[in-house]
Every structure is written in C-alpha cells, then in structure tokens.
N, C-alpha and C positions, 0 to 999 in steps of 0.2 A: 807932393806926396798924398795929400788929401783927395786930389782928383783921381789918382791911381786907386785908392780905396773905394771910391765911389763906383769906378768902372769895375773893379773886382766884385763888389757887392751885386751890381746889376748882372754881371755874367753869372755869378754863382746862384742867384735867384732863378735865372732862366735855365740853367743846367739842372738844378735841383728839381725843378718843376717837371722838365722833360724826363729826367731819370726815374722820378717816382711814377710818372705815367707809364713808361716802358716796363718798369719792374712789376707794376700791377698787372700789365698784360702778360708778362711771362709768368707771374705767380698763378694766374688762371689757366694757362696753357698746360699741355702735357709733354713739354719739351724734355729730352733726355738730359740735357745740360742744365736744368732748371736750378739746381742747388749751386752750381758754380756761378751762374749768372747772377743770382740773387745775392750770393756772398760778395762777389766783386763789386756789385752795384751798391751794396750797403757801405762797403769800404769806401768807394768813391763819394758817397753822400757824406761820410764822416769827415773827410778831409776839409771841405769848406767850413764845416761847423766848427772844427777845431781852429781854423784860422780866424773865424769870427769871435771865438772865445778868447783868443790871444795866445793859444799854445804854439801856433805857427805864425810866422811873420810873412806878409805879402812880399813876394820877390819877383824879379824878372824870370827866374827859372820856373816858378809856379805857372806864370803866364804861358810858357812854352810846353811844359810837360803835361799839365793837367788836361788841356784840350786834346792832346795825342792820346792820353789814357781814356778819355771820354769817347773819342771817335773809334778806338779799338774795341772798347766795350760795346758800343752800339753796333759795330760791325759783327761782333760775336752774337749779339741778339738777333741781328738780321739773318745771319747764316743758320740759326738754330731752327 
C-alpha cells in the first residue's frame, strides 16, 4: 500500500505541474472557452490535493478515472 501511495504522489506531482503550465497558457490566450477550461482545470487540480489531505482515499478506480479525465481535459485545451 505504501508503494501505491508513492506512485500516486509522483503521478500527481507530474500532472499538477503540467496542468498548471497549460492553464497559465490558456489564461493568457483569448480562447472563447477560457472560463470552462480554467474551471475544469482547477477542479482537476483540487482532486489530488484533497487526496493528499486525506479527504479522498487512494483507490484503483482513481488510477483509472483520473488519467482519463486529465486526457479529456488536455484534448479540450488542444482543440480550443
């Protein structure tokens, strides 16, 4: 279980860093979907933070659903 937490922490650090970078790019742009993208991005940033604080438990479902949500969000950013 400890190994799973370490991998989740490393994954979350990488994802948070990349999301912050992409959200800053969107914030500076003149995209028509800017508000939606920023809102969804902030929500996706809060999910790992709540897990690290102990509000959410790390689970196998998180490992499958969160990467899909991140990839869909990055696809939305790419198409805007």
